[in-house]
N, C-alpha and C positions, 0 to 999 in steps of 0.2 A: 544165230553169232554168239561170240564168247564174250561176259561181263566183263573180263581180263583188261585193264586197260594197254595200249599199242603204245611201247616206248620208241621212242626216237633211235636210240643206239642200238634197235634191232629191226630198225629199219633196214629193208636193201637196199643195194648197190647201184650207181645207177645204169641203166640197162646196157651203155654201151660201153664201159670201164670191165664190167662186168665180161662181155661176150673178145673183149680186147684180152683182158684176164686166160679167156679161156684158150682163145686161138695162140695165146702165147706158150702156153702152157702143150697145146698140142703140139707144136712147131718144133719147141725143145723138145719132145718126147720123139716124134720124127726124126730129129737130127743125129738123135744119140742112135736110133735104130738103123741108118744110113751109116754113119760110122762102123755102130756094129758088123754090118755085111762088106765094108770096104775093109774092117780089117781081117774078116774070116779069112776073105779074097787072098790079103796078103799071106798071113799065118799060116791058109793052105801050098801058098804056093812060095812059103819060107820054111815048110817041113815040121812046123811045131803043133805034133796030130792034135795034143790035148788042148788049144786055145778055142781052136776055127770052130766044134763043134757048139761049145759055151757061148762063140759069138753069135750063131746062126741062131740056137735056141732064146736068145737073148731077143733077138732081130725075131724073129718068131710071134714071141710074146709081145715086144714091147707096141703094136699098135690096138690091144686090149687094151692095155695100160695105160696107152694114150686115149683111148676114148671114153675109158671108168674117168681118168681124173680132168680131162678137158670139161665133161658134163655134172665134174659135181659141186653140187650145190653151195654156194658160200654162205654159210649161216654165221649169226651171232647168236652169243647169250646172256643169257637173264639171270647172271651173277650176283648184282646188286639189287636187294629188295626195296618197293615201290615205299615210301612214306606215308602215312595215311593224313598229311598234312594240307593247309591250302585252306582258302576261304569255301564255302559251301556255295555262298551267294553267286559265285562266280563261275560255278560249276554248269554244263550243260546237259539240259534231260532235267533239271531240277523241278521242283515242283511246282 
């Protein structure tokens, strides 16, 4: 185990909130993917030959991006240093 103290600012978020955040990211990415497919079909029918391949490529890449962003861990940083203050007689694990 590490001797470094655990900061409350670096504690993980609520598991249900984390799951909801990940699901929301995934749904947004998959919605964009669906819109790319629909846009590619419309662009193909309209004869916009330069646009539909770009939209198909985006629709093929977005599932990977959606999974990676949905599974990305939400981490907090230790930007503020801990001070050495506090009463030594109130510390746990003392002598």
